Structures are given as structure tokens and as C-alpha cells.
C-alpha positions in Angstrom: 16.4 4.7 -14.0 15.0 5.6 -10.6 15.7 9.3 -11.0 13.3 10.6 -13.6 12.1 14.1 -14.2 9.3 15.7 -16.3 11.9 16.9 -18.8 13.2 13.4 -19.2 9.6 12.3 -19.8 9.1 14.9 -22.5 12.2 13.8 -24.3 11.1 10.1 -24.2 7.7 11.0 -25.4 9.0 13.0 -28.3 11.3 10.1 -29.3 8.5 7.6 -29.3 5.8 9.7 -30.8 3.7 9.7 -27.7 1.3 12.7 -27.3 0.2 12.3 -23.7 1.0 10.1 -20.7 -0.5 9.2 -17.4 2.3 9.2 -14.9 2.8 8.8 -11.2 5.5 8.3 -8.6 8.0 5.4 -8.8 7.7 3.1 -5.8 9.9 4.1 -3.0 10.5 0.6 -1.6 10.3 1.9 1.9 7.5 3.1 4.1 6.5 6.5 2.7 3.2 8.4 2.0 4.3 9.7 -1.4 3.1 13.3 -0.6 6.3 14.9 -2.0 6.3 12.9 -5.2 2.5 13.4 -5.7 3.2 17.2 -5.4 5.9 16.9 -8.0 3.6 15.0 -10.4 0.9 17.7 -9.9 3.4 20.5 -10.6 4.6 18.7 -13.7 1.1 18.3 -14.9 0.6 22.1 -14.6 3.9 22.7 -16.4 2.9 20.4 -19.3 -0.9 20.5 -19.2 -1.4 19.2 -22.7 1.0 16.2 -22.3 1.0 15.0 -18.7 -2.0 13.5 -16.8 -1.0 13.0 -13.2 -2.1 10.1 -10.9 -1.4 10.1 -7.2 0.5 7.3 -5.6 -1.0 5.9 -2.4 0.5 3.5 0.2 -2.4 1.6 1.8 -0.1 0.0 4.4 0.1 3.4 6.2 -3.5 2.9 7.2 -6.7 4.6 6.0 -6.7 7.4 8.5 -3.5 8.9 7.0 -3.8 7.6 3.5 -7.3 9.1 3.0 -5.8 12.5 3.8 -3.2 11.9 1.1 -6.0 11.0 -1.3 -7.9 14.2 -0.5 -4.7 16.2 -0.9 -4.2 14.6 -4.3 -7.7 15.6 -5.3 -7.0 19.2 -4.3 -3.7 19.1 -6.3 -5.8 18.2 -9.4 -4.5 14.6 -9.8 -6.8 12.5 -12.0 -6.4 9.0 -10.6 -4.7 6.6 -8.2 -1.8 4.1 -8.4 -1.4 1.3 -5.9 1.3 -1.3 -5.9 0.3 -4.2 -3.6 3.7 -5.9 -3.7 5.9 -2.8 -3.0 3.6 -1.5 -0.3 3.1 -5.1 1.2 -0.6 -4.8 1.3 -3.0 -7.1 -0.6 -5.1 -5.4 -3.3 -8.3 -6.6 -1.7 -7.5 -5.7 1.9 -10.9 -4.6 3.3 -9.4 -2.6 6.2 -6.7 -0.7 4.4 -7.6 -0.6 0.7 -11.4 -0.5 0.6 -11.8 2.9 2.3 -9.5 4.3 -0.4 -11.6 2.7 -3.1 -14.8 4.1 -1.6 -13.2 7.6 -1.7 -11.8 7.1 -5.2 -15.2 6.0 -6.4 -16.8 9.1 -4.8 -14.4 11.4 -6.6 -14.6 9.6 -9.9 -10.9 8.6 -9.8 -9.7 5.6 -11.8 -7.5 3.2 -9.8 -4.5 1.5 -11.4 -3.2 -1.5 -9.6 0.1 -3.2 -10.3 -1.1 -6.7 -11.3 1.1 -9.8 -11.4 4.3 -11.4 -10.0 2.8 -12.0 -6.5 -0.4 -13.2 -4.8 -1.1 -9.9 -3.2 -1.3 -8.3 -6.7 -3.1 -11.2 -8.4 -5.9 -10.5 -11.0 -8.4 -12.4 -8.8 -7.7 -10.1 -5.8 -8.0 -7.0 -7.9 -11.2 -8.4 -9.5 -12.7 -8.6 -6.1 -12.2 -4.8 -5.7 -13.9 -4.2 -9.1 -16.8 -6.4 -8.0 -17.2 -4.6 -4.6 -17.0 -1.1 -6.2 -18.9 -1.4 -9.6 -18.9 2.3 -10.2 -15.1 2.5 -9.8 -12.9 2.2 -12.9 -10.1 -0.3 -12.1 -7.1 -0.9 -14.3 -5.0 -4.1 -14.2 -1.5 -2.7 -14.7 0.6 -5.1 -16.8 -2.5 -7.4 -17.3 -0.9 -9.9 -14.9 2.5 -9.8 -16.6 2.8 -13.4 -17.8 1.5 -15.8 -15.2 -1.7 -13.9 -14.6 -2.7 -12.8 -18.1 -5.4 -15.3 -18.6 -6.9 -14.7 -15.1 -6.8 -11.0 -16.0 -8.7 -11.6 -19.2 -11.3 -13.6 -17.4 -11.7 -10.8 -14.8 -12.1 -8.2 -17.5 -14.7 -10.2 -19.2 -16.7 -10.6 -16.0 -16.5 -7.0 -14.7 -17.4 -4.1 -17.0 -15.5 -1.6 -14.8 -12.2 -3.5 -15.2 -9.6 -2.7 -17.9 -6.1 -4.0 -18.7 -3.0 -2.2 -19.7 -0.4 -3.5 -22.2 2.8 -2.7 -20.3 5.3 -5.4 -19.6 3.2 -8.2 -21.2 6.3 -9.5 -22.8 5.1 -12.7 -24.6 3.3 -11.6 -27.7 0.8 -14.5 -27.9 -0.5 -13.6 -24.4 -0.7 -9.9 -25.3 -2.7 -10.7 -28.5 -5.0 -12.8 -26.3 -5.9 -9.8 -24.2 -7.3 -8.1 -27.2 -8.8 -11.1 -29.0 -10.5 -12.5 -25.9 -11.3 -9.4 -23.7 -12.0 -7.1 -26.6 -10.5 -3.8 -27.9 -12.6 -1.7 -25.5 -10.9 -3.3 -22.4 -7.2 -3.0 -23.3 -5.1 0.2 -23.3 -1.5 1.0 -24.2 0.9 1.4 -21.3 4.7 1.6 -21.2 5.9 1.2 -17.6 8.4 3.9 -18.6 11.2 4.5 -17.6 11.7 0.8 -16.9 10.7 -0.1 -20.5 11.4 2.3 -23.4 8.2 3.7 -24.8 9.0 2.9 -28.3 9.2 -0.9 -27.4 5.7 -0.9 -26.1 4.3 1.2 -29.0 5.9 -1.1 -31.5 4.7 -4.2 -29.6 1.1 -3.1 -30.4 1.1 -1.2 -33.7 3.8 -3.3 -35.4 4.2 -6.8 -34.0 0.7 -7.5 -32.5 -1.0 -5.8 -35.4 0.7 -8.1 -37.8 -1.3 -11.0 -36.3 -4.5 -9.2 -35.2 -5.1 -7.0 -38.3 -7.2 -4.6 -36.3 -9.2 -1.8 -37.9 -7.7 1.6 -37.5 -10.5 2.7 -35.1 -9.8 -0.3 -32.9 -6.1 0.7 -32.8 -7.1 4.2 -31.8 -9.1 2.9 -28.9 -6.1 0.8 -27.6 -3.5 3.6 -28.2 -5.5 6.3 -26.3 -9.2 6.3 -26.9 -10.1 3.9 -24.1 -8.0 5.9 -21.6 -9.6 9.1 -22.7 -13.0 7.6 -22.1 -12.1 6.5 -18.6 -10.8 10.0 -17.8 -13.6 11.8 -19.6 -11.2 13.6 -22.0 -12.7 14.9 -25.2 
């Protein structure tokens, strides 16, 4: 699972009926700056420009002096957003010294920031909501919507901050996932897979088959969740 190529991604997408993906480096689990994998993501985006949208991975724990350079390099590579995992990088999402300078730069460049959200206090919805509050022009995405234990906090945060969205990946209990749409609204939730850790077809079916059985959304609302909201954040026509 940890070794995953662009060609593997194409095969998975074709098998699940997915047109385009946002993708980024898998967490290293050790102190790295992700420069090499960011470069690979950028080259994959150029190889498959109609199918891959690349985000850069940043490690705030390295300190802003170096990580701001990585961010600027990612911008020059053409990457379209930022991924941060507070638990893997051992740095709280709302760390003012290490994270906030990156958020200021991302806001300046118009880059959405996807945080892993859930499974630990450093990645709690409340901490990430503080980032959204401090940077109101920054598009912030709660990856996994808090997973299980943080889903309702994630919903509350999305309702309070217009620049905060939620992704569907890894929200495994269907009632909680349905609540993200029913309570936060279809404009604040977007499909995500956490692939390759979860098969894409699982996450697609969770929404369009199983959740839809209960939610009975209009087709235009489903289109927003399955791609329209992300296209809006990324200014894709």
C-alpha cells in the first residue's frame, strides 16, 4: 500500500469510475521535507493533466524557515494546494509559530489547505477551525471530517466558518456521514477516498448508493459533493 505510482492511480480511477483526483505524498513517518515526493506529484500531474491535480505535502515541524521554501518550490512546480498531517508530523494544526506562517503564504497564493482531521488532539476539528478563523480568505478542508469521534465538532466548525469544508473519506459510520450533509449542507462536503488506504469504489458507493438511499438528494446536490464543490475551491471550470 505504501508504494503507489501514478499508473496505479490511473488503474484505480478507471476501476471506480473516477474522472479526476487530488493527490499528494503519503506520510513518511519520519522527519522529511517531502521535496522529492512533491516533485513526483508535480511530474505526475504534468503526465496526466486532465486527471491528476497535485497538492504539495508540507512538514511544519521542520520549522517555517525551511518549510516556506518548500511551499514556494511547490508553487513553482504548479501544485494546486497543501496537505498537512498534524499527527504524523507531530505538530498541532494551530501551532502559531510553525503552521501559521505557512497558512499566510498559502492564503497569499490562493492555495487550499487540507488537514488530516481526527484521531488525535493535535488534529482536532477545533484546532483546525482556529486556523480557518485566523485566515478567513484561506480555503481549509477537514480531511476525514474528524473520522468518527470528531465528526460533530467538524460539522459545528463548518457551520461557523464559511471557508471550512469537509471531505467524506474514512467516515465509516453511515449515520455520521449523513449528518455531515444534512447538518452542514451539500455545499460544505466533498467526496474523498483516502486512496490507496481505502478503495475508491468503497467511498464512491458510500455516497451515491448507501447514503443517497437515506438522503434522497437531488442530482445537482450529488454533483456538488462528487466534484462540484472541489472544482469551485480550485477555480476549475
